[in-house]
N, CA, C, O and the ligand as a Tripos MOL2 file, in Angstrom:
@<TRIPOS>MOLECULE
protein
  249   247    63     0     0
PROTEIN
NO_CHARGES

@<TRIPOS>ATOM
      1 N          56.9640   -7.9360   66.8710 N.3       1 MET1
      2 CA         56.8710   -7.0730   65.6700 C.3       1 MET1
      3 C          55.4790   -6.5800   65.4350 C.2       1 MET1
      4 O          54.5050   -7.2480   65.7820 O.2       1 MET1
      5 N          55.3700   -5.3480   64.8150 N.am      2 THR2
      6 CA         54.1950   -4.8410   64.2370 C.3       2 THR2
      7 C          53.4820   -5.7500   63.2110 C.2       2 THR2
      8 O          54.0620   -6.3300   62.2920 O.2       2 THR2
      9 N          52.1190   -5.8110   63.4800 N.am      3 LYS3
     10 CA         51.5550   -6.8420   62.5210 C.3       3 LYS3
     11 C          51.1800   -6.0670   61.2560 C.2       3 LYS3
     12 O          50.8570   -4.8820   61.3410 O.2       3 LYS3
     13 N          51.2170   -6.7100   60.0900 N.am      4 LEU4
     14 CA         50.9230   -6.1220   58.9340 C.3       4 LEU4
     15 C          49.3430   -6.1130   58.7290 C.2       4 LEU4
     16 O          48.6530   -7.0980   58.9930 O.2       4 LEU4
     17 N          48.8500   -4.9640   58.2560 N.am      5 LYS5
     18 CA         47.3550   -4.7320   58.1290 C.3       5 LYS5
     19 C          46.9430   -5.5220   56.8060 C.2       5 LYS5
     20 O          47.8790   -5.8420   56.0730 O.2       5 LYS5
     21 N          45.7480   -5.8480   56.4450 N.am      6 PRO6
     22 CA         45.4620   -6.4780   55.2250 C.3       6 PRO6
     23 C          45.5380   -5.6040   54.0640 C.2       6 PRO6
     24 O          45.5080   -4.3790   54.1820 O.2       6 PRO6
     25 N          45.6440   -6.2560   52.8410 N.am      7 CYS7
     26 CA         45.6810   -5.4240   51.6500 C.3       7 CYS7
     27 C          44.8130   -4.5570   51.6480 C.2       7 CYS7
     28 O          43.7160   -4.8180   52.1430 O.2       7 CYS7
     29 N          45.0710   -3.3210   51.1010 N.am      8 PRO8
     30 CA         44.1440   -2.0810   51.0700 C.3       8 PRO8
     31 C          43.3010   -2.3340   49.5290 C.2       8 PRO8
     32 O          42.3750   -1.5740   49.2440 O.2       8 PRO8
     33 N          43.6030   -3.1790   48.8150 N.am      9 PHE9
     34 CA         42.9460   -3.3450   47.5200 C.3       9 PHE9
     35 C          41.8660   -4.5290   47.6660 C.2       9 PHE9
     36 O          40.6980   -4.3110   47.3450 O.2       9 PHE9
     37 N          42.2640   -5.7700   48.1490 N.am     10 CYS10
     38 CA         41.4660   -6.7760   48.2340 C.3      10 CYS10
     39 C          41.1380   -7.3560   49.5330 C.2      10 CYS10
     40 O          40.2160   -8.1690   49.5980 O.2      10 CYS10
     41 N          41.8460   -6.9980   50.6510 N.am     11 GLY11
     42 CA         41.5860   -7.3340   52.0520 C.3      11 GLY11
     43 C          42.2530   -8.6070   52.2060 C.2      11 GLY11
     44 O          41.8580   -9.3090   53.1370 O.2      11 GLY11
     45 N          43.2660   -9.0790   51.4120 N.am     12 GLY12
     46 CA         43.8410  -10.2490   51.4610 C.3      12 GLY12
     47 C          45.1160  -10.1960   52.6350 C.2      12 GLY12
     48 O          45.4860   -9.1610   53.1890 O.2      12 GLY12
     49 N          45.5510  -11.2390   52.8150 N.am     13 GLU13
     50 CA         46.7160  -11.3970   53.8970 C.3      13 GLU13
     51 C          48.0410  -10.7950   53.2780 C.2      13 GLU13
     52 O          48.5050  -11.2120   52.2170 O.2      13 GLU13
     53 N          48.5050   -9.9740   53.8820 N.am     14 ALA14
     54 CA         49.9540   -9.3170   53.5450 C.3      14 ALA14
     55 C          50.9810  -10.1170   53.9350 C.2      14 ALA14
     56 O          50.8050  -10.7480   54.9770 O.2      14 ALA14
     57 N          52.0880  -10.2570   53.3120 N.am     15 VAL15
     58 CA         53.3010  -11.0300   53.8320 C.3      15 VAL15
     59 C          54.4540  -10.1580   53.6020 C.2      15 VAL15
     60 O          54.4600   -9.3560   52.6670 O.2      15 VAL15
     61 N          55.5110  -10.2950   54.4900 N.am     16 LEU16
     62 CA         56.6630   -9.5300   54.4160 C.3      16 LEU16
     63 C          57.6810  -10.3980   53.6220 C.2      16 LEU16
     64 O          57.8980  -11.5850   53.8680 O.2      16 LEU16
     65 N          58.3340   -9.6050   52.5540 N.am     17 GLU17
     66 CA         59.1420  -10.5720   51.7680 C.3      17 GLU17
     67 C          60.5720  -10.0890   51.9640 C.2      17 GLU17
     68 O          60.7660   -8.8950   52.1940 O.2      17 GLU17
     69 N          61.5870  -10.9520   51.8860 N.am     18 ASP18
     70 CA         62.9550  -10.4740   51.9890 C.3      18 ASP18
     71 C          63.6140  -10.8790   50.7530 C.2      18 ASP18
     72 O          63.7620  -12.0700   50.4820 O.2      18 ASP18
     73 N          64.0610   -9.8320   49.9070 N.am     19 CYS19
     74 CA         64.8640  -10.1750   48.7600 C.3      19 CYS19
     75 C          66.3470   -9.9920   49.0250 C.2      19 CYS19
     76 O          67.0850   -9.7920   48.0600 O.2      19 CYS19
     77 N          66.8200  -10.0420   50.1900 N.am     20 GLY20
     78 CA         68.2390   -9.9000   50.5610 C.3      20 GLY20
     79 C          69.0630  -10.7660   49.7560 C.2      20 GLY20
     80 O          70.1080  -10.3160   49.2880 O.2      20 GLY20
     81 N          68.7070  -11.9820   49.5380 N.am     21 PRO21
     82 CA         69.8810  -12.7940   48.7830 C.3      21 PRO21
     83 C          70.0190  -12.4410   47.3210 C.2      21 PRO21
     84 O          70.8290  -13.0020   46.5830 O.2      21 PRO21
     85 N          69.0860  -11.3660   46.8860 N.am     22 TYR22
     86 CA         69.3590  -10.8780   45.5970 C.3      22 TYR22
     87 C          70.0480   -9.5350   45.5700 C.2      22 TYR22
     88 O          70.6850   -9.0870   44.6170 O.2      22 TYR22
     89 N          69.8320   -8.9270   46.7770 N.am     23 TYR23
     90 CA         70.5330   -7.6590   46.6950 C.3      23 TYR23
     91 C          71.8880   -7.3800   47.5660 C.2      23 TYR23
     92 O          72.5180   -6.3230   47.5960 O.2      23 TYR23
     93 N          72.1850   -8.6180   48.2830 N.am     24 GLY24
     94 CA         73.3040   -8.5380   49.0430 C.3      24 GLY24
     95 C          73.2630   -8.1150   50.3010 C.2      24 GLY24
     96 O          74.2350   -8.3160   51.0290 O.2      24 GLY24
     97 N          72.0920   -7.4380   50.7830 N.am     25 GLU25
     98 CA         71.8230   -7.1170   52.1630 C.3      25 GLU25
     99 C          70.3400   -7.1570   52.3250 C.2      25 GLU25
    100 O          69.5420   -7.5340   51.4670 O.2      25 GLU25
    101 N          70.0300   -6.6760   53.6580 N.am     26 GLY26
    102 CA         68.6380   -6.7830   53.8640 C.3      26 GLY26
    103 C          67.7230   -5.8050   53.0800 C.2      26 GLY26
    104 O          67.8210   -4.5910   53.2570 O.2      26 GLY26
    105 N          66.7920   -6.3710   52.1740 N.am     27 ARG27
    106 CA         65.9270   -5.5200   51.5460 C.3      27 ARG27
    107 C          64.5720   -6.0850   51.6790 C.2      27 ARG27
    108 O          64.3670   -7.2270   51.2690 O.2      27 ARG27
    109 N          63.5900   -5.3630   52.2350 N.am     28 PHE28
    110 CA         62.3170   -5.9140   52.4770 C.3      28 PHE28
    111 C          61.2740   -5.2840   51.7450 C.2      28 PHE28
    112 O          61.4630   -4.1380   51.3380 O.2      28 PHE28
    113 N          60.0960   -5.9240   51.4990 N.am     29 PHE29
    114 CA         58.9480   -5.3060   51.0170 C.3      29 PHE29
    115 C          57.7330   -6.2640   51.2870 C.2      29 PHE29
    116 O          57.8460   -7.4790   51.4500 O.2      29 PHE29
    117 N          56.5590   -5.5590   51.3120 N.am     30 VAL30
    118 CA         55.3290   -6.3960   51.6180 C.3      30 VAL30
    119 C          54.4770   -6.6300   50.1930 C.2      30 VAL30
    120 O          54.2320   -5.8370   49.2840 O.2      30 VAL30
    121 N          54.1740   -7.8460   50.3450 N.am     31 ARG31
    122 CA         53.4590   -8.2700   49.1580 C.3      31 ARG31
    123 C          51.9580   -8.8520   49.6240 C.2      31 ARG31
    124 O          51.8650   -9.2850   50.7730 O.2      31 ARG31
    125 N          50.8960   -8.8670   48.8360 N.am     32 CYS32
    126 CA         49.6760   -9.3140   49.1260 C.3      32 CYS32
    127 C          49.5340  -10.7160   48.5520 C.2      32 CYS32
    128 O          49.5680  -10.9310   47.3400 O.2      32 CYS32
    129 N          49.3630  -11.7190   49.5330 N.am     33 SER33
    130 CA         49.3780  -13.1640   48.9890 C.3      33 SER33
    131 C          48.0880  -13.5370   48.2040 C.2      33 SER33
    132 O          47.8550  -14.6710   47.7860 O.2      33 SER33
    133 N          47.2650  -12.4440   48.0480 N.am     34 LYS34
    134 CA         45.8540  -12.7950   47.3890 C.3      34 LYS34
    135 C          46.0420  -12.2800   45.9970 C.2      34 LYS34
    136 O          46.0870  -13.0710   45.0550 O.2      34 LYS34
    137 N          46.1500  -11.0340   45.8320 N.am     35 CYS35
    138 CA         46.2060  -10.1180   44.6070 C.3      35 CYS35
    139 C          47.5200   -9.9330   44.0910 C.2      35 CYS35
    140 O          47.6670   -9.5820   42.9200 O.2      35 CYS35
    141 N          48.6440  -10.1650   44.9630 N.am     36 ASP36
    142 CA         49.9280  -10.0630   44.6050 C.3      36 ASP36
    143 C          50.5300   -8.7680   44.3010 C.2      36 ASP36
    144 O          51.5300   -8.5760   43.6090 O.2      36 ASP36
    145 N          49.8390   -7.9390   44.8740 N.am     37 ILE37
    146 CA         50.2260   -6.5080   44.7430 C.3      37 ILE37
    147 C          51.6870   -6.2410   45.7130 C.2      37 ILE37
    148 O          51.8370   -6.6970   46.8470 O.2      37 ILE37
    149 N          52.4850   -5.5740   45.1250 N.am     38 VAL38
    150 CA         53.7280   -5.3230   46.1290 C.3      38 VAL38
    151 C          54.0810   -3.9470   46.3600 C.2      38 VAL38
    152 O          53.7910   -3.1170   45.4980 O.2      38 VAL38
    153 N          54.6100   -3.6370   47.3050 N.am     39 GLN39
    154 CA         55.2590   -2.2780   47.5400 C.3      39 GLN39
    155 C          56.2400   -1.7860   46.3080 C.2      39 GLN39
    156 O          56.9860   -2.5340   45.6760 O.2      39 GLN39
    157 N          56.1120   -0.6520   46.1440 N.am     40 GLU40
    158 CA         56.8840   -0.0470   44.9920 C.3      40 GLU40
    159 C          58.1470    0.3380   45.4640 C.2      40 GLU40
    160 O          58.9050    0.8900   44.6660 O.2      40 GLU40
    161 N          58.5090    0.1440   46.6200 N.am     41 HIS41
    162 CA         59.7310    0.5280   47.4460 C.3      41 HIS41
    163 C          60.2100   -0.6910   48.1800 C.2      41 HIS41
    164 O          59.4920   -1.5620   48.6720 O.2      41 HIS41
    165 N          61.7010   -0.6240   48.1890 N.am     42 LEU42
    166 CA         62.2700   -1.6460   49.1530 C.3      42 LEU42
    167 C          62.7900   -0.9130   50.2570 C.2      42 LEU42
    168 O          63.2460    0.2250   50.1430 O.2      42 LEU42
    169 N          62.7280   -1.5590   51.3400 N.am     43 TRP43
    170 CA         63.0470   -1.0530   52.6890 C.3      43 TRP43
    171 C          64.1580   -1.6640   53.3240 C.2      43 TRP43
    172 O          64.2880   -2.8640   53.0820 O.2      43 TRP43
    173 N          65.0720   -1.0890   54.1490 N.am     44 ALA44
    174 CA         66.2780   -1.5070   54.6780 C.3      44 ALA44
    175 C          66.0130   -2.5740   55.8370 C.2      44 ALA44
    176 O          66.7100   -3.5560   56.0920 O.2      44 ALA44
    177 N          64.8900   -2.1720   56.4560 N.am     45 THR45
    178 CA         64.3920   -3.1370   57.7320 C.3      45 THR45
    179 C          63.0590   -3.5780   57.4990 C.2      45 THR45
    180 O          62.2660   -3.0460   56.7220 O.2      45 THR45
    181 N          62.8280   -4.6810   58.2850 N.am     46 LYS46
    182 CA         61.2940   -5.2090   58.2880 C.3      46 LYS46
    183 C          60.3140   -4.2150   58.9740 C.2      46 LYS46
    184 O          59.1260   -4.1810   58.6550 O.2      46 LYS46
    185 N          60.8130   -3.4640   59.8590 N.am     47 GLN47
    186 CA         60.0100   -2.5930   60.6210 C.3      47 GLN47
    187 C          59.5230   -1.3460   59.7880 C.2      47 GLN47
    188 O          58.4080   -0.8300   59.8700 O.2      47 GLN47
    189 N          60.5410   -0.9640   58.9870 N.am     48 THR48
    190 CA         60.2020    0.2280   57.9920 C.3      48 THR48
    191 C          59.1750   -0.2710   56.9380 C.2      48 THR48
    192 O          58.2320    0.4110   56.5380 O.2      48 THR48
    193 N          59.4210   -1.3630   56.5870 N.am     49 ALA49
    194 CA         58.4930   -1.9810   55.2490 C.3      49 ALA49
    195 C          56.9950   -2.1110   55.9330 C.2      49 ALA49
    196 O          55.9940   -1.6940   55.3520 O.2      49 ALA49
    197 N          56.9610   -2.6480   57.0490 N.am     50 ILE50
    198 CA         55.5750   -2.8730   57.6150 C.3      50 ILE50
    199 C          55.0340   -1.6630   57.9900 C.2      50 ILE50
    200 O          53.8170   -1.5550   57.8370 O.2      50 ILE50
    201 N          55.7870   -0.4980   58.5520 N.am     51 LYS51
    202 CA         55.3370    0.7400   58.6510 C.3      51 LYS51
    203 C          54.7530    1.4430   57.4500 C.2      51 LYS51
    204 O          53.7160    2.1050   57.4770 O.2      51 LYS51
    205 N          55.3990    1.2710   56.5550 N.am     52 ALA52
    206 CA         55.2540    2.0590   55.1300 C.3      52 ALA52
    207 C          53.9200    1.3300   54.6600 C.2      52 ALA52
    208 O          52.9860    2.0040   54.2250 O.2      52 ALA52
    209 N          53.8450    0.0280   54.7480 N.am     53 TRP53
    210 CA         52.5830   -0.6830   54.1790 C.3      53 TRP53
    211 C          51.3450   -0.2240   55.0950 C.2      53 TRP53
    212 O          50.3210    0.1600   54.5300 O.2      53 TRP53
    213 N          51.4120   -0.2530   56.4210 N.am     54 ASN54
    214 CA         50.1950    0.0770   57.2380 C.3      54 ASN54
    215 C          49.8320    1.3830   57.0100 C.2      54 ASN54
    216 O          48.6470    1.7100   56.9430 O.2      54 ASN54
    217 N          50.9240    2.3190   56.8580 N.am     55 ARG55
    218 CA         50.5500    3.8250   56.6160 C.3      55 ARG55
    219 C          49.7310    3.9800   55.4370 C.2      55 ARG55
    220 O          48.7770    4.7580   55.4000 O.2      55 ARG55
    221 N          50.1610    3.1090   54.2910 N.am     56 ARG56
    222 CA         49.5540    3.1230   52.9260 C.3      56 ARG56
    223 C          48.0880    2.6280   53.0990 C.2      56 ARG56
    224 O          47.1410    3.2370   52.6020 O.2      56 ARG56
    225 N          47.9640    1.5920   53.7650 N.am     57 VAL57
    226 CA         46.5460    0.9570   53.9680 C.3      57 VAL57
    227 C          45.6660    2.1080   54.5720 C.2      57 VAL57
    228 O          44.5220    2.3190   54.1710 O.2      57 VAL57
    229 N          46.2550    2.8150   55.5320 N.am     58 LYS58
    230 CA         45.4960    3.8470   56.2530 C.3      58 LYS58
    231 C          45.0630    4.9650   55.2680 C.2      58 LYS58
    232 O          43.8930    5.3350   55.1700 O.2      58 LYS58
    233 N          46.1770    5.5190   54.4860 N.am     59 ASP59
    234 CA         45.8980    6.5900   53.7480 C.3      59 ASP59
    235 C          44.8100    6.1360   52.5250 C.2      59 ASP59
    236 O          44.0290    6.9760   52.0800 O.2      59 ASP59
    237 N          44.8170    4.9150   52.0810 N.am     60 GLU60
    238 CA         43.9950    4.7530   51.0550 C.3      60 GLU60
    239 C          42.5410    4.3090   51.5840 C.2      60 GLU60
    240 O          41.6210    4.2870   50.7660 O.2      60 GLU60
    241 N          42.3260    3.9900   52.7870 N.am     61 THR61
    242 CA         41.1000    3.8440   53.3850 C.3      61 THR61
    243 C          40.3830    4.8910   53.8320 C.2      61 THR61
    244 O          39.1600    4.8310   53.9570 O.2      61 THR61
    245 N          41.1870    6.0870   54.1490 N.am     62 ASP62
    246 CA         40.5870    7.1890   54.8130 C.3      62 ASP62
    247 C          39.6260    7.9500   53.9080 C.2      62 ASP62
    248 O          39.0240    8.9340   54.3370 O.2      62 ASP62
    249 ZN         45.4390   -7.8730   47.7890 Zn       63 ZN63
@<TRIPOS>BOND
     1     1     2 1
     2     2     3 1
     3     3     4 2
     4     3     5 am
     5     5     6 1
     6     6     7 1
     7     7     8 2
     8     7     9 am
     9     9    10 1
    10    10    11 1
    11    11    12 2
    12    11    13 am
    13    13    14 1
    14    14    15 1
    15    15    16 2
    16    15    17 am
    17    17    18 1
    18    18    19 1
    19    19    20 2
    20    19    21 am
    21    21    22 1
    22    22    23 1
    23    23    24 2
    24    23    25 am
    25    25    26 1
    26    26    27 1
    27    27    28 2
    28    27    29 am
    29    29    30 1
    30    30    31 1
    31    31    32 2
    32    31    33 am
    33    33    34 1
    34    34    35 1
    35    35    36 2
    36    35    37 am
    37    37    38 1
    38    38    39 1
    39    39    40 2
    40    39    41 am
    41    41    42 1
    42    42    43 1
    43    43    44 2
    44    43    45 am
    45    45    46 1
    46    46    47 1
    47    47    48 2
    48    47    49 am
    49    49    50 1
    50    50    51 1
    51    51    52 2
    52    51    53 am
    53    53    54 1
    54    54    55 1
    55    55    56 2
    56    55    57 am
    57    57    58 1
    58    58    59 1
    59    59    60 2
    60    59    61 am
    61    61    62 1
    62    62    63 1
    63    63    64 2
    64    63    65 am
    65    65    66 1
    66    66    67 1
    67    67    68 2
    68    67    69 am
    69    69    70 1
    70    70    71 1
    71    71    72 2
    72    71    73 am
    73    73    74 1
    74    74    75 1
    75    75    76 2
    76    75    77 am
    77    77    78 1
    78    78    79 1
    79    79    80 2
    80    79    81 am
    81    81    82 1
    82    82    83 1
    83    83    84 2
    84    83    85 am
    85    85    86 1
    86    86    87 1
    87    87    88 2
    88    87    89 am
    89    89    90 1
    90    90    91 1
    91    91    92 2
    92    91    93 am
    93    93    94 1
    94    94    95 1
    95    95    96 2
    96    95    97 am
    97    97    98 1
    98    98    99 1
    99    99   100 2
   100    99   101 am
   101   101   102 1
   102   102   103 1
   103   103   104 2
   104   103   105 am
   105   105   106 1
   106   106   107 1
   107   107   108 2
   108   107   109 am
   109   109   110 1
   110   110   111 1
   111   111   112 2
   112   111   113 am
   113   113   114 1
   114   114   115 1
   115   115   116 2
   116   115   117 am
   117   117   118 1
   118   118   119 1
   119   119   120 2
   120   119   121 am
   121   121   122 1
   122   122   123 1
   123   123   124 2
   124   123   125 am
   125   125   126 1
   126   126   127 1
   127   127   128 2
   128   127   129 am
   129   129   130 1
   130   130   131 1
   131   131   132 2
   132   131   133 am
   133   133   134 1
   134   134   135 1
   135   135   136 2
   136   135   137 am
   137   137   138 1
   138   138   139 1
   139   139   140 2
   140   139   141 am
   141   141   142 1
   142   142   143 1
   143   143   144 2
   144   143   145 am
   145   145   146 1
   146   146   147 1
   147   147   148 2
   148   147   149 am
   149   149   150 1
   150   150   151 1
   151   151   152 2
   152   151   153 am
   153   153   154 1
   154   154   155 1
   155   155   156 2
   156   155   157 am
   157   157   158 1
   158   158   159 1
   159   159   160 2
   160   159   161 am
   161   161   162 1
   162   162   163 1
   163   163   164 2
   164   163   165 am
   165   165   166 1
   166   166   167 1
   167   167   168 2
   168   167   169 am
   169   169   170 1
   170   170   171 1
   171   171   172 2
   172   171   173 am
   173   173   174 1
   174   174   175 1
   175   175   176 2
   176   175   177 am
   177   177   178 1
   178   178   179 1
   179   179   180 2
   180   179   181 am
   181   181   182 1
   182   182   183 1
   183   183   184 2
   184   183   185 am
   185   185   186 1
   186   186   187 1
   187   187   188 2
   188   187   189 am
   189   189   190 1
   190   190   191 1
   191   191   192 2
   192   191   193 am
   193   193   194 1
   194   194   195 1
   195   195   196 2
   196   195   197 am
   197   197   198 1
   198   198   199 1
   199   199   200 2
   200   199   201 am
   201   201   202 1
   202   202   203 1
   203   203   204 2
   204   203   205 am
   205   205   206 1
   206   206   207 1
   207   207   208 2
   208   207   209 am
   209   209   210 1
   210   210   211 1
   211   211   212 2
   212   211   213 am
   213   213   214 1
   214   214   215 1
   215   215   216 2
   216   215   217 am
   217   217   218 1
   218   218   219 1
   219   219   220 2
   220   219   221 am
   221   221   222 1
   222   222   223 1
   223   223   224 2
   224   223   225 am
   225   225   226 1
   226   226   227 1
   227   227   228 2
   228   227   229 am
   229   229   230 1
   230   230   231 1
   231   231   232 2
   232   231   233 am
   233   233   234 1
   234   234   235 1
   235   235   236 2
   236   235   237 am
   237   237   238 1
   238   238   239 1
   239   239   240 2
   240   239   241 am
   241   241   242 1
   242   242   243 1
   243   243   244 2
   244   243   245 am
   245   245   246 1
   246   246   247 1
   247   247   248 2
@<TRIPOS>SUBSTRUCTURE
     1 MET1         2 RESIDUE 1 A MET
     2 THR2         6 RESIDUE 1 A THR
     3 LYS3        10 RESIDUE 1 A LYS
     4 LEU4        14 RESIDUE 1 A LEU
     5 LYS5        18 RESIDUE 1 A LYS
     6 PRO6        22 RESIDUE 1 A PRO
     7 CYS7        26 RESIDUE 1 A CYS
     8 PRO8        30 RESIDUE 1 A PRO
     9 PHE9        34 RESIDUE 1 A PHE
    10 CYS10       38 RESIDUE 1 A CYS
    11 GLY11       42 RESIDUE 1 A GLY
    12 GLY12       46 RESIDUE 1 A GLY
    13 GLU13       50 RESIDUE 1 A GLU
    14 ALA14       54 RESIDUE 1 A ALA
    15 VAL15       58 RESIDUE 1 A VAL
    16 LEU16       62 RESIDUE 1 A LEU
    17 GLU17       66 RESIDUE 1 A GLU
    18 ASP18       70 RESIDUE 1 A ASP
    19 CYS19       74 RESIDUE 1 A CYS
    20 GLY20       78 RESIDUE 1 A GLY
    21 PRO21       82 RESIDUE 1 A PRO
    22 TYR22       86 RESIDUE 1 A TYR
    23 TYR23       90 RESIDUE 1 A TYR
    24 GLY24       94 RESIDUE 1 A GLY
    25 GLU25       98 RESIDUE 1 A GLU
    26 GLY26      102 RESIDUE 1 A GLY
    27 ARG27      106 RESIDUE 1 A ARG
    28 PHE28      110 RESIDUE 1 A PHE
    29 PHE29      114 RESIDUE 1 A PHE
    30 VAL30      118 RESIDUE 1 A VAL
    31 ARG31      122 RESIDUE 1 A ARG
    32 CYS32      126 RESIDUE 1 A CYS
    33 SER33      130 RESIDUE 1 A SER
    34 LYS34      134 RESIDUE 1 A LYS
    35 CYS35      138 RESIDUE 1 A CYS
    36 ASP36      142 RESIDUE 1 A ASP
    37 ILE37      146 RESIDUE 1 A ILE
    38 VAL38      150 RESIDUE 1 A VAL
    39 GLN39      154 RESIDUE 1 A GLN
    40 GLU40      158 RESIDUE 1 A GLU
    41 HIS41      162 RESIDUE 1 A HIS
    42 LEU42      166 RESIDUE 1 A LEU
    43 TRP43      170 RESIDUE 1 A TRP
    44 ALA44      174 RESIDUE 1 A ALA
    45 THR45      178 RESIDUE 1 A THR
    46 LYS46      182 RESIDUE 1 A LYS
    47 GLN47      186 RESIDUE 1 A GLN
    48 THR48      190 RESIDUE 1 A THR
    49 ALA49      194 RESIDUE 1 A ALA
    50 ILE50      198 RESIDUE 1 A ILE
    51 LYS51      202 RESIDUE 1 A LYS
    52 ALA52      206 RESIDUE 1 A ALA
    53 TRP53      210 RESIDUE 1 A TRP
    54 ASN54      214 RESIDUE 1 A ASN
    55 ARG55      218 RESIDUE 1 A ARG
    56 ARG56      222 RESIDUE 1 A ARG
    57 VAL57      226 RESIDUE 1 A VAL
    58 LYS58      230 RESIDUE 1 A LYS
    59 ASP59      234 RESIDUE 1 A ASP
    60 GLU60      238 RESIDUE 1 A GLU
    61 THR61      242 RESIDUE 1 A THR
    62 ASP62      246 RESIDUE 1 A ASP
    63 ZN63       249 GROUP 0 **** ****
């Protein structure tokens, strides 16, 4: 599985969260374990959540 890049804001470790139990199906988002920033979007698969997170990291550091 693709690795998560560090948080674009604090450089902390990013973690993949699964809120499926609350939504009744797979819903994933990425959260920073340090500053607690979360993706504003829920994703259907782990892979899309990771891709979106990594893309945003790139966008914001360019
Ligand atoms: Zn952070």
